[in-house]
C-alpha positions, 0 to 999 in steps of 0.5 A: 401487749401495747408497744410505744407510740409510733406516729401518735398511735398505739401499735398492738402486737398480733395475738394468736390463739393457743395452738395457732402458732404451732400450726403455723410452724408445722406448715412452715416446716412442711413447705420447707424442702431442706433437711431438718437435722444439722449436718455435723451432729448427724455426721458425728452420730453416724460415725460413732455408730459405725465405730461402735459396731465395726472394727473397720474405719469407714469413710463416707462420701458426702453424697452417701451421707446426704442420702442416708440423712434424707432417707432417715428423715423421710422414715421418721416423718412417715413413722410420726404420721402413723403415730399421730394417726394412732393418737387420733384414733384413740381420741387424743391430740398428743402422741403418747408411748402407747401410740408409738408402740402401736405404730411399731407393732402395725408396721412390724418393726421388731428391730426397734427396741426400748 
């Protein structure tokens, strides 16, 4: 794509190969040490789950909530790494349902159902 004149020269927008931007985005999030889930929607989800399974009204401290969010993100990251390894073993690039089932079975996660 060619942009308008700038000092009588054409400035071209840099083009990336098909998967290059995806890899750059993955590296960006891997370097980032901040939490990826937004706080308010995550807080509402936790409140709805605790209200659904308990008749008591729980009050969460900000530190406990932060630790729960950090532990969940760490768990999901490791689980998706295992799913990716299963996909690579099956000679695929994309994670499919069967990779998730296999990773759950290898980890012995019987509590996560569909």
